C-alpha positions in Angstrom: 1.5 15.8 -4.9 -2.0 15.1 -6.0 -4.4 13.1 -3.8 -5.0 9.8 -5.6 -5.9 6.2 -4.7 -3.0 4.5 -2.9 -2.4 1.3 -4.9 -0.9 -0.4 -1.8 -4.1 -0.2 0.2 -6.8 1.0 -2.2 -7.4 3.9 0.0 -7.9 7.5 -1.4 -4.7 9.0 -0.1 -1.3 10.2 -1.2 0.6 7.4 -2.8 3.5 6.0 -0.8 6.2 5.3 -3.4 8.5 3.9 -0.7 5.9 1.2 0.1 5.5 0.3 -3.5 9.2 -0.1 -3.9 9.3 -2.5 -1.0 6.4 -4.5 -2.4 7.9 -4.9 -5.8 11.3 -6.0 -4.5 10.6 -9.7 -4.1 9.3 -9.9 -7.7 12.3 -7.9 -9.0 14.7 -10.2 -7.3 12.7 -13.4 -8.0 15.3 -15.1 -10.2 15.6 -18.8 -9.3 13.0 -18.6 -6.5 10.0 -20.8 -6.3 6.5 -19.4 -6.0 6.4 -20.8 -2.4 9.7 -18.9 -1.5 8.3 -15.7 -3.0 5.1 -16.0 -1.0 7.2 -16.6 2.1 9.2 -13.4 1.3 6.0 -11.5 1.1 4.7 -13.0 4.3 7.8 -11.6 6.1 7.6 -8.3 4.3 4.0 -7.6 4.9 4.4 -8.3 8.6 6.0 -4.9 9.0 3.7 -3.1 6.6 0.4 -1.5 7.5 -2.4 -3.8 6.5 -6.0 -3.2 5.7 -7.9 -3.3 9.0 -10.0 -6.3 7.9 -7.2 -8.3 6.2 -4.0 -9.9 7.5 -2.0 -10.1 4.3 1.0 -11.7 6.0 -1.3 -14.5 7.1 -2.6 -15.1 3.6 0.9 -15.0 2.1 2.0 -17.6 4.6 -0.9 -19.8 3.6 -0.2 -19.4 -0.1 3.5 -20.3 0.6 2.6 -23.5 2.3 -0.1 -24.6 -0.1 2.2 -24.0 -3.2 5.3 -25.7 -1.8 6.3 -28.5 -4.2 8.6 -30.1 -1.7 6.7 -29.7 1.6 7.8 -31.2 4.9 4.9 -33.5 5.8 4.3 -34.4 9.4 5.6 -38.0 9.9 2.3 -39.3 11.0 0.7 -38.3 7.6 3.5 -39.4 5.3 2.0 -42.8 4.7 -1.6 -41.6 4.0 -0.4 -38.9 1.6 1.6 -41.5 -0.4 -1.5 -43.7 -0.6 -3.7 -40.8 -1.6 -1.7 -37.7 -3.0 -5.0 -35.7 -3.0 -4.7 -35.5 0.8 -1.5 -33.5 0.6 -3.4 -30.2 0.1 -5.5 -30.9 3.3 -2.4 -31.9 5.3 -0.6 -28.7 4.2 -3.6 -26.6 5.3 -3.8 -28.4 8.6 0.0 -27.8 9.2 -0.5 -24.1 8.3 -3.3 -23.9 10.9 -1.0 -25.6 13.4 1.7 -23.0 12.6 -0.7 -20.2 13.1 -1.7 -21.6 16.5 1.9 -21.7 17.5 2.1 -18.0 17.2 0.1 -17.8 20.4 1.7 -18.5 23.8 1.0 -21.6 25.8 -2.2 -20.9 27.8 -2.0 -20.5 31.5 -5.3 -22.1 32.1 -4.5 -25.8 32.8 -7.7 -27.0 31.1 -6.7 -25.3 27.9 -3.2 -26.7 27.7 -4.0 -30.1 26.1 -6.0 -28.5 23.3 -3.2 -26.0 22.6 -0.6 -28.8 22.1 -2.9 -30.9 20.1 -4.0 -28.1 17.7 -0.4 -26.9 17.3 0.7 -30.4 16.2 2.9 -30.7 19.2 1.5 -33.8 20.9 5.0 -34.9 22.0 5.4 -31.7 23.9 2.1 -32.4 25.6 3.5 -35.7 26.8 6.6 -33.8 28.0 4.3 -31.5 29.9 2.6 -34.4 31.5 5.9 -35.9 32.6 7.0 -32.6 34.1 3.8 -32.5 36.1 4.3 -36.1 37.4 1.5 -37.7 35.5 1.7 -41.5 35.6 3.6 -43.3 32.9 0.6 -45.5 32.1 -1.5 -42.5 31.0 1.3 -41.1 28.8 1.9 -44.5 27.2 -1.8 -44.9 26.5 -2.1 -41.4 24.9 1.1 -42.0 22.9 -0.7 -44.7 20.9 -2.2 -42.0 18.8 1.1 -41.5 17.1 1.5 -45.2 16.2 1.0 -45.4 12.4 1.1 -49.2 12.6 -1.5 -49.7 15.3 -3.4 -46.5 15.0 -6.7 -48.2 14.0 -6.6 -50.5 17.0 -5.6 -47.6 19.3 -8.4 -45.5 18.0 -11.0 -48.1 18.8 -9.6 -48.6 22.3 -9.4 -44.8 22.9 -13.0 -44.2 22.0 -14.1 -47.2 24.2 -12.1 -45.7 27.1 -13.6 -42.3 26.5 -17.1 -43.7 26.6 -16.5 -45.6 29.8 -16.8 -44.3 33.3 -13.2 -45.1 34.3 -11.8 -41.7 33.5 -12.8 -38.1 34.1 -14.8 -36.1 31.5 -11.7 -34.0 30.8 -9.5 -37.0 30.1 -12.3 -38.6 28.0 -12.4 -35.4 25.9 -8.7 -35.7 25.2 -8.9 -39.3 24.1 -11.9 -38.5 21.9 -10.1 -35.6 20.2 -6.9 -37.5 19.7 -8.9 -40.4 18.1 -10.5 -38.0 15.6 -14.0 -37.8 17.1 -15.5 -34.9 15.2 -18.3 -34.3 17.7 -15.8 -34.0 20.5 -13.5 -31.8 18.5 -16.3 -29.4 17.6 -17.4 -29.3 21.2 -14.1 -27.6 22.0 -13.9 -25.4 18.9 -14.3 -21.8 19.9 -13.2 -20.1 16.7 -13.8 -20.5 13.0 -10.2 -21.8 12.6 -10.8 -24.3 15.4 -13.7 -25.7 13.4 -11.6 -25.9 10.2 -8.9 -27.7 12.2 -11.4 -30.1 13.6 -12.9 -31.0 10.2 -9.5 -31.6 8.6 -7.9 -33.4 11.6 -10.8 -35.8 11.9 -10.9 -36.5 8.1 -7.1 -37.3 8.3 -7.8 -39.5 11.3 -10.3 -41.5 9.3 -7.6 -41.9 6.5 -5.1 -43.1 9.1 -7.5 -45.6 10.4 -8.3 -46.7 6.9 -11.9 -45.7 7.3 -13.9 -44.1 4.4 -13.4 -40.3 4.0 -14.5 -37.8 1.4 -12.3 -34.7 0.9 -14.9 -32.7 -1.2 -17.7 -33.5 1.3 -15.5 -32.4 4.2 -14.9 -29.1 2.5 -18.6 -28.7 1.7 -19.3 -29.1 5.4 -16.9 -26.3 6.4 -18.7 -23.6 8.5 -19.6 -20.3 6.9 -16.9 -17.6 7.4 -18.0 -14.7 9.5 -15.6 -12.0 8.3 -13.4 -11.0 5.4 -10.2 -12.7 6.6 -11.9 -16.0 7.3 -13.6 -15.9 3.9 -10.2 -15.3 2.2 -8.5 -18.2 4.0 -11.3 -20.5 3.1 -11.4 -19.3 -0.6 -7.6 -19.8 -1.0 -7.8 -23.3 0.5 -10.8 -24.3 -1.6 -10.2 -22.5 -4.9 -6.6 -21.4 -5.1 -4.8 -18.1 -5.8 -6.8 -17.2 -9.0 -10.0 -17.0 -6.9 -8.6 -13.9 -5.2 -9.1 -11.9 -8.4 -12.8 -12.0 -7.8 -12.6 -10.7 -4.2 -13.8 -7.2 -3.9 -12.4 -6.6 -0.4 -8.8 -7.3 -1.3 -6.4 -4.4 -1.8 -5.4 -4.0 -5.4 -1.7 -4.3 -4.5 -2.3 -7.7 -2.9 -4.1 -9.0 -6.0 -1.3 -7.8 -8.3 1.5 -9.3 -6.3 -0.2 -12.7 -5.5 -1.2 -13.3 -9.1 2.2 -12.2 -10.4 4.0 -14.6 -8.1 2.3 -17.5 -9.9 1.8 -16.3 -13.5 1.2 -13.3 -15.7 -1.0 -10.6 -14.3 -4.2 -9.3 -16.1 -3.6 -6.0 -17.7 -6.8 -4.4 -16.4 -5.5 -4.8 -12.9 -2.1 -3.4 -13.8 -3.6 -0.4 -15.6 -5.7 0.5 -12.5 -2.7 -0.1 -10.2 -0.2 2.1 -12.1 -2.3 5.1 -12.7 -1.3 6.9 -9.5 2.2 5.7 -10.0 2.4 7.3 -13.4 0.8 10.5 -12.1 3.7 10.7 -9.7 6.2 10.3 -12.6 7.6 7.0 -11.2 8.0 5.5 -14.7 10.5 2.9 -13.7 8.1 1.4 -11.2 5.2 1.7 -13.6 7.1 -0.1 -16.4 8.1 -2.9 -14.0 4.5 -3.6 -13.2 3.6 -3.5 -16.8 6.2 -6.2 -17.4 4.2 -8.5 -15.2 1.5 -8.8 -17.9 1.8 -11.0 -21.1 4.2 -9.4 -23.5 1.6 -8.1 -25.9 -0.4 -6.6 -23.1 2.8 -5.1 -21.6 3.5 -3.4 -24.9 0.1 -1.9 -25.0 0.3 -0.7 -21.4 3.7 1.0 -21.8 2.8 2.5 -25.2 -0.2 4.1 -23.6 2.1 5.6 -21.0 4.5 6.9 -23.6 1.5 8.4 -25.5 0.8 10.7 -22.5 4.4 12.0 -22.3 4.8 15.5 -23.7 8.0 14.6 -25.5 10.2 11.5 -26.3 12.4 10.5 -23.3 15.5 8.3 -23.8 15.5 7.3 -20.2 12.0 5.8 -20.6 13.3 3.4 -23.3 16.4 2.5 -21.2 13.9 1.3 -18.5 12.1 -0.9 -21.0 15.4 -2.4 -22.1 16.3 -3.0 -18.4 13.2 -5.0 -18.0 13.8 -6.8 -21.3 10.7 -5.4 -23.0 10.5 -5.1 -26.8 11.3 -1.4 -27.2 10.7 -1.3 -30.9 7.2 -2.7 -30.6 6.4 -0.3 -27.7 7.6 2.7 -29.7 5.7 1.5 -32.8 2.5 1.2 -30.8 3.0 4.5 -29.0 3.4 6.5 -32.2 0.3 4.8 -33.7 -1.6 5.8 -30.5 -0.4 9.4 -30.8 -1.1 9.7 -34.6 -4.7 8.5 -34.1 -5.3 10.6 -31.0 -7.7 13.5 -30.6 -7.6 16.5 -28.4 -10.1 15.1 -26.0 -8.0 12.0 -25.4 -5.7 14.0 -23.2 -6.3 15.2 -19.7 -4.5 18.4 -20.4 -5.9 21.2 -22.5 -4.5 21.0 -26.0 -5.3 23.0 -29.1 -5.4 21.2 -32.4 -2.1 22.9 -33.4 -0.5 21.8 -30.1 -1.6 18.3 -30.7 -0.2 18.3 -34.2 3.1 19.5 -32.8 3.0 16.7 -30.3 2.4 14.1 -33.0 5.3 15.4 -35.0 7.5 15.5 -31.9 6.5 11.9 -31.1 8.4 10.7 -34.2 11.5 11.5 -32.1 10.9 8.1 -30.3 12.0 6.5 -33.5 15.4 8.1 -33.4 15.9 7.2 -29.7 14.9 3.6 -30.4 16.9 3.5 -33.6 13.9 2.3 -35.5 15.0 3.5 -38.9 13.2 0.7 -40.6 9.8 2.0 -39.4 10.5 5.7 -39.4 9.6 6.3 -43.0 6.3 4.4 -42.5 5.3 6.5 -39.5 6.1 9.8 -41.3 4.0 8.6 -44.2 1.2 7.5 -41.9 1.1 10.8 -40.1 1.2 12.8 -43.4 -1.8 10.7 -44.6 -3.7 11.3 -41.3 -3.1 15.1 -41.4 -4.1 15.2 -45.1 -7.4 13.4 -44.4 -8.0 16.0 -41.6 -7.1 18.8 -44.0 -4.3 19.9 -41.6 -2.0 21.1 -44.3 0.0 23.4 -42.1 0.8 20.4 -40.0 1.8 18.5 -43.2 4.1 21.4 -44.1 5.7 21.4 -40.6 6.1 17.7 -40.7 7.8 17.8 -44.2 10.1 20.5 -43.0 11.2 18.6 -39.8 11.0 14.9 -40.9 10.5 15.0 -44.6 14.1 13.8 -45.1 13.0 10.4 -43.7 11.0 9.9 -47.0 13.6 8.2 -49.2 11.6 8.5 -52.4 12.2 11.9 -54.0 8.9 11.7 -56.0 7.0 11.0 -52.8 8.5 14.1 -51.1 7.8 16.3 -54.1 4.3 15.0 -54.3 3.6 15.9 -50.7 5.2 19.3 -51.1 3.1 20.0 -54.2 -0.1 19.0 -52.3 0.8 21.3 -49.3 1.5 24.3 -51.5 -1.7 23.7 -53.5 -3.9 23.4 -50.5 -2.4 26.4 -48.7 -2.6 28.6 -51.7 -5.7 27.0 -53.4 -5.0 28.7 -56.8 -6.0 27.0 -60.0 -2.4 26.8 -61.0 -1.2 25.1 -57.9 -4.2 22.7 -57.8 -3.7 21.8 -61.4 -0.1 20.9 -60.7 -1.3 18.0 -58.7 -3.2 16.5 -61.5 -0.5 17.4 -64.1 2.3 16.3 -61.8 5.2 15.1 -63.9 5.1 11.3 -64.1 1.9 11.3 -62.1 1.3 12.4 -58.5 2.4 9.8 -56.1 3.1 7.4 -59.0 5.1 4.4 -57.8 4.9 5.7 -54.2 3.7 4.0 -51.1 0.4 5.7 -50.1 -2.8 4.3 -48.7 -5.5 4.0 -51.3 -8.1 5.8 -49.2 -5.7 8.7 -48.5 -4.8 9.1 -52.2 -8.5 8.8 -53.2 -9.6 11.4 -50.7 -6.9 13.8 -51.8 -7.5 13.5 -55.5 -11.3 13.9 -55.1 -10.7 17.0 -52.9 -8.2 18.6 -55.3 -10.4 17.7 -58.3 -13.5 19.3 -56.8 -11.5 22.3 -55.6 -10.0 22.8 -59.1 -13.4 22.5 -60.8 -14.9 25.0 -58.4 -12.0 27.4 -58.9 -12.3 27.2 -62.7 -16.1 27.7 -62.6 -15.8 30.6 -60.3 -13.5 32.3 -62.7 -15.7 31.5 -65.7 -13.3 28.9 -67.2 -15.9 26.3 -67.8 -14.0 24.5 -70.5 -11.0 24.0 -68.2 -13.4 22.7 -65.5 -14.8 20.2 -67.9 -11.2 19.0 -68.7 -10.5 18.0 -65.1 -11.9 14.5 -65.3 -9.8 13.9 -68.4 -6.7 15.0 -66.5 -7.4 12.4 -63.8 -8.0 9.7 -66.4 -4.7 10.3 -68.2 -3.2 6.8 -68.5 0.4 8.1 -68.2 -0.4 9.7 -64.8 -1.7 6.3 -63.3 -4.0 8.1 -60.9 -7.3 6.5 -61.9 -6.3 3.3 -59.9 -7.2 5.0 -56.7 -10.7 6.2 -57.7 -13.9 4.2 -57.6 -16.2 4.2 -60.6 -18.6 6.3 -58.5 -16.0 8.9 -58.0 -15.5 9.5 -61.8 -19.3 9.6 -62.2 -19.5 12.2 -59.4 -17.0 14.5 -61.1 -18.6 14.1 -64.6 -22.1 14.7 -63.1 -20.8 17.9 -61.5 -19.4 19.1 -64.8 -22.6 18.1 -66.6 -24.8 20.1 -64.1 -22.6 23.1 -64.4 -22.8 22.9 -68.2 -26.6 22.6 -68.1 -26.9 25.5 -65.7 -24.8 27.7 -67.9 -26.7 26.7 -71.1 -30.0 27.6 -69.4 -28.6 30.9 -68.3 -27.3 31.7 -71.8 -30.7 30.9 -73.4 -32.6 32.9 -70.8 -30.6 35.9 -71.7 
């Protein structure tokens, strides 16, 4: 196994296919699930997987799950304000996520910390239960409970702050009244962590909304403290900008980006290409094809066709996988063959000779048989013949005609190609002239690209002229342009006016040279 970048973590180590299989499972089995449910699946899954030391992926998945929930359970105290202002829902969901994260910690043993634990975890009722168990007077509990009264919250809030500012209660009790009334200064005084500060900002803004006081969501977010580490920055970014903002984060593992984006919509192909490279190198084509399927269809076709291009021979199992993931096999094969036909030796990581590359190009046409693409098979054979002819690879043309020539349904076309191959391999005047004198016209009424036909005819014409001149048959050389211009052969349609002039000028110069030579003697 080669040492490559592990796509699950982004670290340069041997790829763990087992981990990749686990990570892809929720997306493979996503049918009928909401984005929120999928994020929750990943939150549970990544709890057991090794995370990047600086990133708690499970934590981020949980946040994404809560923020993307279309039918969230809103805390009863916030139901009314979110109905009045739906834009507050996002902030309430974030606050509830923070409360849920706080609940992962045990109740503190330090008595002075207990009130803040219950308040930050959204369990104010449990705090009242705690007070009752510790024989606190009923008056105190009843007074504090007013913070949960939606009807009288504004009145209670004013009273609580007045009480907190009086000298009738202890500083600790005053702090609790101040915090429950949404006093930002008091909340920030007891905020020890970055998340405590976020909680304080959101909680106090919602308190203003409950009291029907002015509040500004955007301004509250602008006043958030600056994150001090990667995880804090990611949490803030997701809350403020949403899932797509994660694509710009350099510190995130590639796998996390791939899966988070794919939960919500199609994944960018450049991410997938980078992610699947080590997977393909480990010959896990099924996994690689699945991740390709997460892109837009056209991009998925390109990604998979690129993979097929690198395979040494057609593989039926590979196309079975594309069918399994409901990908357009015909388009994929079509693109893959075009890739291979246009490829060069230096496009491959392995050392290939030109002859080996030609063999691979011919072998690639086998994809058409596997995919049962008879309707495009003839076009691809014709395209490869034209490509090889332009590159003057006539041995390759000969091999292609021997192995796949039967796919050309037009007998004249097959005969025209065979005549060309023989002429170019033997390069005798007789064989070359047979192209220009071809019965009915070479490639007449055949499907051939104009540039291919033009290139071949100019090559053959020049070769034939040179051959005649070399053997002293000047008159025959001078007849070559006339052979091309013969109206019954229909070959002139491929040539440009400059081509005919080029041939005539060549003959003219030869004639002048011979005339001068004869007069000199």
